[in-house]
LUMLUMDREN-2810 file (N, C-alpha, C; in Angstrom, 1 decimal):
<atoms>
<atom><aa>M</aa><ch>A</ch><at>N</at><xx>0.8</xx><yy>9.1</yy><zz>-33.4</zz></atom>
<atom><aa>M</aa><ch>A</ch><at>CA</at><xx>0.4</xx><yy>9.6</yy><zz>-32.1</zz></atom>
<atom><aa>M</aa><ch>A</ch><at>C</at><xx>-1.1</xx><yy>9.2</yy><zz>-31.8</zz></atom>
<atom><aa>K</aa><ch>A</ch><at>N</at><xx>-1.9</xx><yy>9.3</yy><zz>-32.8</zz></atom>
<atom><aa>K</aa><ch>A</ch><at>CA</at><xx>-3.3</xx><yy>8.9</yy><zz>-32.6</zz></atom>
<atom><aa>K</aa><ch>A</ch><at>C</at><xx>-3.5</xx><yy>7.5</yy><zz>-32.2</zz></atom>
<atom><aa>E</aa><ch>A</ch><at>N</at><xx>-2.7</xx><yy>6.6</yy><zz>-32.9</zz></atom>
<atom><aa>E</aa><ch>A</ch><at>CA</at><xx>-2.7</xx><yy>5.2</yy><zz>-32.6</zz></atom>
<atom><aa>E</aa><ch>A</ch><at>C</at><xx>-2.3</xx><yy>4.9</yy><zz>-31.2</zz></atom>
<atom><aa>I</aa><ch>A</ch><at>N</at><xx>-1.2</xx><yy>5.6</yy><zz>-30.8</zz></atom>
<atom><aa>I</aa><ch>A</ch><at>CA</at><xx>-0.7</xx><yy>5.4</yy><zz>-29.4</zz></atom>
<atom><aa>I</aa><ch>A</ch><at>C</at><xx>-1.8</xx><yy>5.7</yy><zz>-28.4</zz></atom>
<atom><aa>F</aa><ch>A</ch><at>N</at><xx>-2.5</xx><yy>6.8</yy><zz>-28.6</zz></atom>
<atom><aa>F</aa><ch>A</ch><at>CA</at><xx>-3.5</xx><yy>7.2</yy><zz>-27.6</zz></atom>
<atom><aa>F</aa><ch>A</ch><at>C</at><xx>-4.7</xx><yy>6.3</yy><zz>-27.7</zz></atom>
<atom><aa>E</aa><ch>A</ch><at>N</at><xx>-5.0</xx><yy>5.8</yy><zz>-28.9</zz></atom>
<atom><aa>E</aa><ch>A</ch><at>CA</at><xx>-6.1</xx><yy>4.8</yy><zz>-29.0</zz></atom>
<atom><aa>E</aa><ch>A</ch><at>C</at><xx>-5.9</xx><yy>3.5</yy><zz>-28.3</zz></atom>
<atom><aa>Q</aa><ch>A</ch><at>N</at><xx>-4.6</xx><yy>3.1</yy><zz>-28.4</zz></atom>
<atom><aa>Q</aa><ch>A</ch><at>CA</at><xx>-4.3</xx><yy>1.8</yy><zz>-27.8</zz></atom>
<atom><aa>Q</aa><ch>A</ch><at>C</at><xx>-3.9</xx><yy>1.9</yy><zz>-26.3</zz></atom>
<atom><aa>Y</aa><ch>A</ch><at>N</at><xx>-3.2</xx><yy>3.0</yy><zz>-25.9</zz></atom>
<atom><aa>Y</aa><ch>A</ch><at>CA</at><xx>-2.7</xx><yy>3.1</yy><zz>-24.6</zz></atom>
<atom><aa>Y</aa><ch>A</ch><at>C</at><xx>-3.2</xx><yy>4.3</yy><zz>-23.8</zz></atom>
<atom><aa>G</aa><ch>A</ch><at>N</at><xx>-4.3</xx><yy>4.9</yy><zz>-24.3</zz></atom>
<atom><aa>G</aa><ch>A</ch><at>CA</at><xx>-4.8</xx><yy>6.1</yy><zz>-23.7</zz></atom>
<atom><aa>G</aa><ch>A</ch><at>C</at><xx>-5.2</xx><yy>5.9</yy><zz>-22.2</zz></atom>
<atom><aa>G</aa><ch>A</ch><at>N</at><xx>-5.9</xx><yy>4.8</yy><zz>-21.9</zz></atom>
<atom><aa>G</aa><ch>A</ch><at>CA</at><xx>-6.3</xx><yy>4.5</yy><zz>-20.6</zz></atom>
<atom><aa>G</aa><ch>A</ch><at>C</at><xx>-5.2</xx><yy>4.3</yy><zz>-19.6</zz></atom>
<atom><aa>A</aa><ch>A</ch><at>N</at><xx>-4.2</xx><yy>3.6</yy><zz>-20.1</zz></atom>
<atom><aa>A</aa><ch>A</ch><at>CA</at><xx>-3.0</xx><yy>3.3</yy><zz>-19.3</zz></atom>
<atom><aa>A</aa><ch>A</ch><at>C</at><xx>-2.2</xx><yy>4.6</yy><zz>-19.0</zz></atom>
<atom><aa>I</aa><ch>A</ch><at>N</at><xx>-2.1</xx><yy>5.5</yy><zz>-20.0</zz></atom>
<atom><aa>I</aa><ch>A</ch><at>CA</at><xx>-1.4</xx><yy>6.7</yy><zz>-19.9</zz></atom>
<atom><aa>I</aa><ch>A</ch><at>C</at><xx>-2.1</xx><yy>7.6</yy><zz>-18.9</zz></atom>
<atom><aa>I</aa><ch>A</ch><at>N</at><xx>-3.4</xx><yy>7.7</yy><zz>-19.0</zz></atom>
<atom><aa>I</aa><ch>A</ch><at>CA</at><xx>-4.2</xx><yy>8.5</yy><zz>-18.0</zz></atom>
<atom><aa>I</aa><ch>A</ch><at>C</at><xx>-4.0</xx><yy>8.0</yy><zz>-16.6</zz></atom>
<atom><aa>T</aa><ch>A</ch><at>N</at><xx>-4.0</xx><yy>6.7</yy><zz>-16.5</zz></atom>
<atom><aa>T</aa><ch>A</ch><at>CA</at><xx>-3.9</xx><yy>6.0</yy><zz>-15.1</zz></atom>
<atom><aa>T</aa><ch>A</ch><at>C</at><xx>-2.5</xx><yy>6.4</yy><zz>-14.6</zz></atom>
<atom><aa>V</aa><ch>A</ch><at>N</at><xx>-1.5</xx><yy>6.2</yy><zz>-15.3</zz></atom>
<atom><aa>V</aa><ch>A</ch><at>CA</at><xx>-0.1</xx><yy>6.5</yy><zz>-14.9</zz></atom>
<atom><aa>V</aa><ch>A</ch><at>C</at><xx>0.0</xx><yy>8.0</yy><zz>-14.5</zz></atom>
<atom><aa>I</aa><ch>A</ch><at>N</at><xx>-0.5</xx><yy>8.9</yy><zz>-15.2</zz></atom>
<atom><aa>I</aa><ch>A</ch><at>CA</at><xx>-0.5</xx><yy>10.3</yy><zz>-14.9</zz></atom>
<atom><aa>I</aa><ch>A</ch><at>C</at><xx>-1.2</xx><yy>10.6</yy><zz>-13.6</zz></atom>
<atom><aa>A</aa><ch>A</ch><at>N</at><xx>-2.4</xx><yy>10.0</yy><zz>-13.4</zz></atom>
<atom><aa>A</aa><ch>A</ch><at>CA</at><xx>-3.2</xx><yy>10.1</yy><zz>-12.2</zz></atom>
<atom><aa>A</aa><ch>A</ch><at>C</at><xx>-2.4</xx><yy>9.6</yy><zz>-11.0</zz></atom>
<atom><aa>V</aa><ch>A</ch><at>N</at><xx>-1.8</xx><yy>8.5</yy><zz>-11.1</zz></atom>
<atom><aa>V</aa><ch>A</ch><at>CA</at><xx>-1.1</xx><yy>7.9</yy><zz>-10.0</zz></atom>
<atom><aa>V</aa><ch>A</ch><at>C</at><xx>0.1</xx><yy>8.8</yy><zz>-9.6</zz></atom>
<atom><aa>V</aa><ch>A</ch><at>N</at><xx>0.9</xx><yy>9.3</yy><zz>-10.6</zz></atom>
<atom><aa>V</aa><ch>A</ch><at>CA</at><xx>2.0</xx><yy>10.1</yy><zz>-10.3</zz></atom>
<atom><aa>V</aa><ch>A</ch><at>C</at><xx>1.6</xx><yy>11.4</yy><zz>-9.7</zz></atom>
<atom><aa>A</aa><ch>A</ch><at>N</at><xx>0.5</xx><yy>12.0</yy><zz>-10.2</zz></atom>
<atom><aa>A</aa><ch>A</ch><at>CA</at><xx>-0.1</xx><yy>13.2</yy><zz>-9.6</zz></atom>
<atom><aa>A</aa><ch>A</ch><at>C</at><xx>-0.5</xx><yy>13.0</yy><zz>-8.1</zz></atom>
<atom><aa>L</aa><ch>A</ch><at>N</at><xx>-1.2</xx><yy>11.9</yy><zz>-7.9</zz></atom>
<atom><aa>L</aa><ch>A</ch><at>CA</at><xx>-1.6</xx><yy>11.6</yy><zz>-6.5</zz></atom>
<atom><aa>L</aa><ch>A</ch><at>C</at><xx>-0.4</xx><yy>11.4</yy><zz>-5.6</zz></atom>
<atom><aa>A</aa><ch>A</ch><at>N</at><xx>0.6</xx><yy>10.7</yy><zz>-6.1</zz></atom>
<atom><aa>A</aa><ch>A</ch><at>CA</at><xx>1.8</xx><yy>10.5</yy><zz>-5.3</zz></atom>
<atom><aa>A</aa><ch>A</ch><at>C</at><xx>2.5</xx><yy>11.9</yy><zz>-5.0</zz></atom>
<atom><aa>A</aa><ch>A</ch><at>N</at><xx>2.5</xx><yy>12.8</yy><zz>-5.9</zz></atom>
<atom><aa>A</aa><ch>A</ch><at>CA</at><xx>3.1</xx><yy>14.1</yy><zz>-5.8</zz></atom>
<atom><aa>A</aa><ch>A</ch><at>C</at><xx>2.3</xx><yy>14.9</yy><zz>-4.7</zz></atom>
<atom><aa>M</aa><ch>A</ch><at>N</at><xx>1.0</xx><yy>14.8</yy><zz>-4.8</zz></atom>
<atom><aa>M</aa><ch>A</ch><at>CA</at><xx>0.2</xx><yy>15.6</yy><zz>-3.9</zz></atom>
<atom><aa>M</aa><ch>A</ch><at>C</at><xx>0.4</xx><yy>15.0</yy><zz>-2.4</zz></atom>
<atom><aa>I</aa><ch>A</ch><at>N</at><xx>0.4</xx><yy>13.7</yy><zz>-2.3</zz></atom>
<atom><aa>I</aa><ch>A</ch><at>CA</at><xx>0.6</xx><yy>13.1</yy><zz>-1.0</zz></atom>
<atom><aa>I</aa><ch>A</ch><at>C</at><xx>2.0</xx><yy>13.5</yy><zz>-0.4</zz></atom>
<atom><aa>T</aa><ch>A</ch><at>N</at><xx>3.0</xx><yy>13.5</yy><zz>-1.2</zz></atom>
<atom><aa>T</aa><ch>A</ch><at>CA</at><xx>4.3</xx><yy>13.9</yy><zz>-0.8</zz></atom>
<atom><aa>T</aa><ch>A</ch><at>C</at><xx>4.4</xx><yy>15.4</yy><zz>-0.4</zz></atom>
<atom><aa>M</aa><ch>A</ch><at>N</at><xx>3.6</xx><yy>16.2</yy><zz>-1.1</zz></atom>
<atom><aa>M</aa><ch>A</ch><at>CA</at><xx>3.6</xx><yy>17.6</yy><zz>-0.7</zz></atom>
<atom><aa>M</aa><ch>A</ch><at>C</at><xx>2.9</xx><yy>17.8</yy><zz>0.6</zz></atom>
<atom><aa>V</aa><ch>A</ch><at>N</at><xx>1.8</xx><yy>17.1</yy><zz>0.8</zz></atom>
<atom><aa>V</aa><ch>A</ch><at>CA</at><xx>1.1</xx><yy>17.3</yy><zz>2.1</zz></atom>
<atom><aa>V</aa><ch>A</ch><at>C</at><xx>1.8</xx><yy>16.7</yy><zz>3.3</zz></atom>
<atom><aa>I</aa><ch>A</ch><at>N</at><xx>2.2</xx><yy>15.4</yy><zz>3.1</zz></atom>
<atom><aa>I</aa><ch>A</ch><at>CA</at><xx>2.9</xx><yy>14.7</yy><zz>4.2</zz></atom>
<atom><aa>I</aa><ch>A</ch><at>C</at><xx>4.3</xx><yy>15.2</yy><zz>4.4</zz></atom>
<atom><aa>G</aa><ch>A</ch><at>N</at><xx>5.0</xx><yy>15.4</yy><zz>3.3</zz></atom>
<atom><aa>G</aa><ch>A</ch><at>CA</at><xx>6.4</xx><yy>15.9</yy><zz>3.3</zz></atom>
<atom><aa>G</aa><ch>A</ch><at>C</at><xx>7.3</xx><yy>14.8</yy><zz>3.6</zz></atom>
<atom><aa>T</aa><ch>A</ch><at>N</at><xx>8.6</xx><yy>15.1</yy><zz>3.5</zz></atom>
<atom><aa>T</aa><ch>A</ch><at>CA</at><xx>9.6</xx><yy>14.1</yy><zz>3.8</zz></atom>
<atom><aa>T</aa><ch>A</ch><at>C</at><xx>10.6</xx><yy>14.5</yy><zz>4.9</zz></atom>
<atom><aa>D</aa><ch>A</ch><at>N</at><xx>10.3</xx><yy>15.6</yy><zz>5.6</zz></atom>
<atom><aa>D</aa><ch>A</ch><at>CA</at><xx>11.1</xx><yy>16.1</yy><zz>6.7</zz></atom>
<atom><aa>D</aa><ch>A</ch><at>C</at><xx>10.3</xx><yy>16.6</yy><zz>7.8</zz></atom>
<atom><aa>S</aa><ch>A</ch><at>N</at><xx>10.9</xx><yy>17.1</yy><zz>8.8</zz></atom>
<atom><aa>S</aa><ch>A</ch><at>CA</at><xx>10.2</xx><yy>17.5</yy><zz>10.0</zz></atom>
<atom><aa>S</aa><ch>A</ch><at>C</at><xx>9.5</xx><yy>18.9</yy><zz>9.9</zz></atom>
<atom><aa>S</aa><ch>A</ch><at>N</at><xx>9.5</xx><yy>19.5</yy><zz>8.8</zz></atom>
<atom><aa>S</aa><ch>A</ch><at>CA</at><xx>8.8</xx><yy>20.8</yy><zz>8.6</zz></atom>
<atom><aa>S</aa><ch>A</ch><at>C</at><xx>7.5</xx><yy>20.6</yy><zz>8.0</zz></atom>
<atom><aa>S</aa><ch>A</ch><at>N</at><xx>7.1</xx><yy>19.4</yy><zz>7.7</zz></atom>
<atom><aa>S</aa><ch>A</ch><at>CA</at><xx>5.8</xx><yy>19.2</yy><zz>7.0</zz></atom>
<atom><aa>S</aa><ch>A</ch><at>C</at><xx>4.6</xx><yy>19.4</yy><zz>8.0</zz></atom>
<atom><aa>P</aa><ch>A</ch><at>N</at><xx>3.5</xx><yy>19.8</yy><zz>7.5</zz></atom>
<atom><aa>P</aa><ch>A</ch><at>CA</at><xx>2.3</xx><yy>20.0</yy><zz>8.4</zz></atom>
<atom><aa>P</aa><ch>A</ch><at>C</at><xx>1.8</xx><yy>18.8</yy><zz>9.2</zz></atom>
<atom><aa>V</aa><ch>A</ch><at>N</at><xx>1.9</xx><yy>17.7</yy><zz>8.5</zz></atom>
<atom><aa>V</aa><ch>A</ch><at>CA</at><xx>1.4</xx><yy>16.4</yy><zz>9.1</zz></atom>
<atom><aa>V</aa><ch>A</ch><at>C</at><xx>2.4</xx><yy>16.0</yy><zz>10.3</zz></atom>
<atom><aa>Y</aa><ch>A</ch><at>N</at><xx>3.7</xx><yy>16.2</yy><zz>10.0</zz></atom>
<atom><aa>Y</aa><ch>A</ch><at>CA</at><xx>4.7</xx><yy>15.8</yy><zz>11.1</zz></atom>
<atom><aa>Y</aa><ch>A</ch><at>C</at><xx>4.5</xx><yy>16.7</yy><zz>12.2</zz></atom>
<atom><aa>Q</aa><ch>A</ch><at>N</at><xx>4.3</xx><yy>18.0</yy><zz>12.0</zz></atom>
<atom><aa>Q</aa><ch>A</ch><at>CA</at><xx>4.1</xx><yy>19.0</yy><zz>13.1</zz></atom>
<atom><aa>Q</aa><ch>A</ch><at>C</at><xx>2.9</xx><yy>18.7</yy><zz>13.9</zz></atom>
<atom><aa>A</aa><ch>A</ch><at>N</at><xx>1.8</xx><yy>18.3</yy><zz>13.2</zz></atom>
<atom><aa>A</aa><ch>A</ch><at>CA</at><xx>0.6</xx><yy>18.0</yy><zz>14.0</zz></atom>
<atom><aa>A</aa><ch>A</ch><at>C</at><xx>0.7</xx><yy>16.7</yy><zz>14.8</zz></atom>
<atom><aa>F</aa><ch>A</ch><at>N</at><xx>1.4</xx><yy>15.7</yy><zz>14.2</zz></atom>
<atom><aa>F</aa><ch>A</ch><at>CA</at><xx>1.6</xx><yy>14.5</yy><zz>14.9</zz></atom>
<atom><aa>F</aa><ch>A</ch><at>C</at><xx>2.5</xx><yy>14.7</yy><zz>16.1</zz></atom>
<atom><aa>Q</aa><ch>A</ch><at>N</at><xx>3.5</xx><yy>15.5</yy><zz>16.0</zz></atom>
<atom><aa>Q</aa><ch>A</ch><at>CA</at><xx>4.4</xx><yy>15.8</yy><zz>17.1</zz></atom>
<atom><aa>Q</aa><ch>A</ch><at>C</at><xx>3.7</xx><yy>16.5</yy><zz>18.2</zz></atom>
<atom><aa>A</aa><ch>A</ch><at>N</at><xx>2.9</xx><yy>17.5</yy><zz>17.8</zz></atom>
<atom><aa>A</aa><ch>A</ch><at>CA</at><xx>2.1</xx><yy>18.2</yy><zz>18.8</zz></atom>
<atom><aa>A</aa><ch>A</ch><at>C</at><xx>1.1</xx><yy>17.3</yy><zz>19.6</zz></atom>
<atom><aa>L</aa><ch>A</ch><at>N</at><xx>0.5</xx><yy>16.4</yy><zz>18.9</zz></atom>
<atom><aa>L</aa><ch>A</ch><at>CA</at><xx>-0.4</xx><yy>15.4</yy><zz>19.5</zz></atom>
<atom><aa>L</aa><ch>A</ch><at>C</at><xx>0.3</xx><yy>14.5</yy><zz>20.4</zz></atom>
<atom><aa>I</aa><ch>A</ch><at>N</at><xx>1.5</xx><yy>14.0</yy><zz>20.1</zz></atom>
<atom><aa>I</aa><ch>A</ch><at>CA</at><xx>2.2</xx><yy>13.1</yy><zz>20.9</zz></atom>
<atom><aa>I</aa><ch>A</ch><at>C</at><xx>2.7</xx><yy>13.9</yy><zz>22.2</zz></atom>
<atom><aa>S</aa><ch>A</ch><at>N</at><xx>3.2</xx><yy>15.1</yy><zz>22.0</zz></atom>
<atom><aa>S</aa><ch>A</ch><at>CA</at><xx>3.6</xx><yy>15.9</yy><zz>23.1</zz></atom>
<atom><aa>S</aa><ch>A</ch><at>C</at><xx>2.5</xx><yy>16.2</yy><zz>24.1</zz></atom>
<atom><aa>S</aa><ch>A</ch><at>N</at><xx>1.3</xx><yy>16.5</yy><zz>23.6</zz></atom>
<atom><aa>S</aa><ch>A</ch><at>CA</at><xx>0.2</xx><yy>16.8</yy><zz>24.5</zz></atom>
<atom><aa>S</aa><ch>A</ch><at>C</at><xx>-0.2</xx><yy>15.6</yy><zz>25.2</zz></atom>
<atom><aa>L</aa><ch>A</ch><at>N</at><xx>-0.2</xx><yy>14.4</yy><zz>24.5</zz></atom>
<atom><aa>L</aa><ch>A</ch><at>CA</at><xx>-0.6</xx><yy>13.2</yy><zz>25.2</zz></atom>
<atom><aa>L</aa><ch>A</ch><at>C</at><xx>0.4</xx><yy>12.8</yy><zz>26.3</zz></atom>
<atom><aa>G</aa><ch>A</ch><at>N</at><xx>1.7</xx><yy>13.0</yy><zz>26.0</zz></atom>
<atom><aa>G</aa><ch>A</ch><at>CA</at><xx>2.8</xx><yy>12.7</yy><zz>26.9</zz></atom>
<atom><aa>G</aa><ch>A</ch><at>C</at><xx>2.7</xx><yy>13.6</yy><zz>28.1</zz></atom>
<atom><aa>G</aa><ch>A</ch><at>N</at><xx>2.2</xx><yy>14.9</yy><zz>27.9</zz></atom>
<atom><aa>G</aa><ch>A</ch><at>CA</at><xx>2.1</xx><yy>15.8</yy><zz>29.1</zz></atom>
<atom><aa>G</aa><ch>A</ch><at>C</at><xx>0.9</xx><yy>15.4</yy><zz>30.0</zz></atom>
<atom><aa>K</aa><ch>A</ch><at>N</at><xx>-0.1</xx><yy>14.8</yy><zz>29.4</zz></atom>
<atom><aa>K</aa><ch>A</ch><at>CA</at><xx>-1.3</xx><yy>14.4</yy><zz>30.2</zz></atom>
<atom><aa>K</aa><ch>A</ch><at>C</at><xx>-1.0</xx><yy>13.1</yy><zz>31.0</zz></atom>
<atom><aa>I</aa><ch>A</ch><at>N</at><xx>-0.1</xx><yy>12.3</yy><zz>30.5</zz></atom>
<atom><aa>I</aa><ch>A</ch><at>CA</at><xx>0.2</xx><yy>11.0</yy><zz>31.2</zz></atom>
<atom><aa>I</aa><ch>A</ch><at>C</at><xx>1.0</xx><yy>11.3</yy><zz>32.5</zz></atom>
<atom><aa>K</aa><ch>A</ch><at>N</at><xx>1.9</xx><yy>12.2</yy><zz>32.5</zz></atom>
<atom><aa>K</aa><ch>A</ch><at>CA</at><xx>2.7</xx><yy>12.5</yy><zz>33.6</zz></atom>
<atom><aa>K</aa><ch>A</ch><at>C</at><xx>2.0</xx><yy>13.0</yy><zz>34.8</zz></atom>
</atoms>
């Protein structure tokens, strides 16, 4: 186990960091219409559409 971390420690840490970042982005942005980013974007488009008419 020590040899694995000595040889691949940097790569393992990088992979864990990338996976954690992807998970955080998915949690914030979401994958459906109930996500906070989707709701904010929808409200922005609706308000801009109301001002154009």
